[in-house]
TORKOL-4160 file (C-alpha; in steps of 0.2 Angstrom, whole numbers, padded with zeros to 4 digits, m for minus):
119
<pt num="1" X="0000" Y="0000" Z="0000"/>
<pt num="2" X="0007" Y="0017" Z="m0005"/>
<pt num="3" X="0004" Y="0027" Z="0011"/>
<pt num="4" X="0011" Y="0044" Z="0004"/>
<pt num="5" X="0000" Y="0044" Z="m0012"/>
<pt num="6" X="m0008" Y="0060" Z="m0016"/>
<pt num="7" X="m0026" Y="0059" Z="m0024"/>
<pt num="8" X="m0035" Y="0073" Z="m0033"/>
<pt num="9" X="m0051" Y="0081" Z="m0026"/>
<pt num="10" X="m0063" Y="0070" Z="m0037"/>
<pt num="11" X="m0053" Y="0054" Z="m0033"/>
<pt num="12" X="m0053" Y="0057" Z="m0015"/>
<pt num="13" X="m0072" Y="0060" Z="m0015"/>
<pt num="14" X="m0075" Y="0044" Z="m0025"/>
<pt num="15" X="m0063" Y="0035" Z="m0013"/>
<pt num="16" X="m0072" Y="0041" Z="0003"/>
<pt num="17" X="m0089" Y="0036" Z="m0004"/>
<pt num="18" X="m0083" Y="0019" Z="m0008"/>
<pt num="19" X="m0074" Y="0017" Z="0008"/>
<pt num="20" X="m0089" Y="0022" Z="0018"/>
<pt num="21" X="m0099" Y="0008" Z="0010"/>
<pt num="22" X="m0108" Y="0016" Z="m0005"/>
<pt num="23" X="m0109" Y="0006" Z="m0021"/>
<pt num="24" X="m0102" Y="0012" Z="m0037"/>
<pt num="25" X="m0120" Y="0017" Z="m0043"/>
<pt num="26" X="m0124" Y="0026" Z="m0027"/>
<pt num="27" X="m0108" Y="0035" Z="m0028"/>
<pt num="28" X="m0111" Y="0040" Z="m0045"/>
<pt num="29" X="m0129" Y="0047" Z="m0040"/>
<pt num="30" X="m0122" Y="0056" Z="m0025"/>
<pt num="31" X="m0108" Y="0065" Z="m0036"/>
<pt num="32" X="m0118" Y="0067" Z="m0051"/>
<pt num="33" X="m0106" Y="0057" Z="m0062"/>
<pt num="34" X="m0109" Y="0043" Z="m0074"/>
<pt num="35" X="m0106" Y="0026" Z="m0067"/>
<pt num="36" X="m0092" Y="0022" Z="m0080"/>
<pt num="37" X="m0082" Y="0038" Z="m0074"/>
<pt num="38" X="m0084" Y="0032" Z="m0056"/>
<pt num="39" X="m0077" Y="0015" Z="m0061"/>
<pt num="40" X="m0062" Y="0022" Z="m0070"/>
<pt num="41" X="m0059" Y="0035" Z="m0056"/>
<pt num="42" X="m0059" Y="0020" Z="m0043"/>
<pt num="43" X="m0047" Y="0010" Z="m0054"/>
<pt num="44" X="m0035" Y="0025" Z="m0055"/>
<pt num="45" X="m0037" Y="0026" Z="m0036"/>
<pt num="46" X="m0033" Y="0008" Z="m0033"/>
<pt num="47" X="m0018" Y="0009" Z="m0045"/>
<pt num="48" X="m0011" Y="0025" Z="m0036"/>
<pt num="49" X="m0013" Y="0017" Z="m0019"/>
<pt num="50" X="m0007" Y="0000" Z="m0024"/>
<pt num="51" X="m0022" Y="m0009" Z="m0017"/>
<pt num="52" X="m0035" Y="m0021" Z="m0023"/>
<pt num="53" X="m0049" Y="m0022" Z="m0011"/>
<pt num="54" X="m0062" Y="m0009" Z="m0004"/>
<pt num="55" X="m0057" Y="m0014" Z="0014"/>
<pt num="56" X="m0039" Y="m0008" Z="0011"/>
<pt num="57" X="m0046" Y="0008" Z="0003"/>
<pt num="58" X="m0057" Y="0010" Z="0019"/>
<pt num="59" X="m0042" Y="0008" Z="0030"/>
<pt num="60" X="m0032" Y="0021" Z="0020"/>
<pt num="61" X="m0046" Y="0033" Z="0019"/>
<pt num="62" X="m0049" Y="0032" Z="0038"/>
<pt num="63" X="m0031" Y="0034" Z="0042"/>
<pt num="64" X="m0029" Y="0049" Z="0031"/>
<pt num="65" X="m0045" Y="0057" Z="0036"/>
<pt num="66" X="m0041" Y="0056" Z="0055"/>
<pt num="67" X="m0022" Y="0059" Z="0053"/>
<pt num="68" X="m0018" Y="0042" Z="0060"/>
<pt num="69" X="m0002" Y="0034" Z="0055"/>
<pt num="70" X="m0005" Y="0018" Z="0046"/>
<pt num="71" X="0006" Y="0008" Z="0058"/>
<pt num="72" X="m0006" Y="0012" Z="0072"/>
<pt num="73" X="m0022" Y="0007" Z="0063"/>
<pt num="74" X="m0019" Y="m0012" Z="0065"/>
<pt num="75" X="m0017" Y="m0010" Z="0085"/>
<pt num="76" X="m0031" Y="0002" Z="0085"/>
<pt num="77" X="m0043" Y="m0010" Z="0076"/>
<pt num="78" X="m0038" Y="m0024" Z="0088"/>
<pt num="79" X="m0042" Y="m0013" Z="0103"/>
<pt num="80" X="m0059" Y="m0008" Z="0095"/>
<pt num="81" X="m0063" Y="m0026" Z="0091"/>
<pt num="82" X="m0059" Y="m0032" Z="0108"/>
<pt num="83" X="m0070" Y="m0018" Z="0116"/>
<pt num="84" X="m0085" Y="m0023" Z="0105"/>
<pt num="85" X="m0082" Y="m0041" Z="0109"/>
<pt num="86" X="m0083" Y="m0037" Z="0128"/>
<pt num="87" X="m0098" Y="m0027" Z="0125"/>
<pt num="88" X="m0107" Y="m0041" Z="0115"/>
<pt num="89" X="m0102" Y="m0054" Z="0128"/>
<pt num="90" X="m0108" Y="m0044" Z="0143"/>
<pt num="91" X="m0125" Y="m0042" Z="0135"/>
<pt num="92" X="m0127" Y="m0061" Z="0135"/>
<pt num="93" X="m0127" Y="m0060" Z="0154"/>
<pt num="94" X="m0141" Y="m0047" Z="0155"/>
<pt num="95" X="m0158" Y="m0054" Z="0157"/>
<pt num="96" X="m0167" Y="m0055" Z="0141"/>
<pt num="97" X="m0185" Y="m0051" Z="0147"/>
<pt num="98" X="m0179" Y="m0035" Z="0157"/>
<pt num="99" X="m0183" Y="m0024" Z="0142"/>
<pt num="100" X="m0199" Y="m0033" Z="0138"/>
<pt num="101" X="m0205" Y="m0031" Z="0156"/>
<pt num="102" X="m0201" Y="m0013" Z="0156"/>
<pt num="103" X="m0211" Y="m0010" Z="0140"/>
<pt num="104" X="m0226" Y="m0020" Z="0146"/>
<pt num="105" X="m0227" Y="m0010" Z="0162"/>
<pt num="106" X="m0226" Y="0007" Z="0153"/>
<pt num="107" X="m0240" Y="0001" Z="0142"/>
<pt num="108" X="m0250" Y="m0004" Z="0158"/>
<pt num="109" X="m0247" Y="0013" Z="0166"/>
<pt num="110" X="m0253" Y="0022" Z="0150"/>
<pt num="111" X="m0269" Y="0012" Z="0149"/>
<pt num="112" X="m0273" Y="0015" Z="0167"/>
<pt num="113" X="m0270" Y="0034" Z="0165"/>
<pt num="114" X="m0281" Y="0034" Z="0150"/>
<pt num="115" X="m0295" Y="0025" Z="0159"/>
<pt num="116" X="m0294" Y="0036" Z="0174"/>
<pt num="117" X="m0295" Y="0051" Z="0163"/>
<pt num="118" X="m0311" Y="0045" Z="0155"/>
<pt num="119" X="m0319" Y="0038" Z="0171"/>
């Protein structure tokens, strides 16, 4: 991956949309460009950066946008992934019916209030 590659304004716009998960057609619609122009621009971006996948493009755009050295991206991703895993595992130990119970009691309170109002 060519870390120091300089992209033009239009190339950077296309790269950002693709990196953020937009399809080629959606990118073309957002930028008011023909689909073939987006494809050729994206091909030029991949060539300049020396990459082949959209995930690599996402990494490059994220690091460039937030001024993070590319060498720190890998450890940062591991930290974020670990935090998300801990969050997911901790939700497994919380009672499932807690949210349902709270919603049902709120409904009961509303019905009671409405009945008291009309009685």
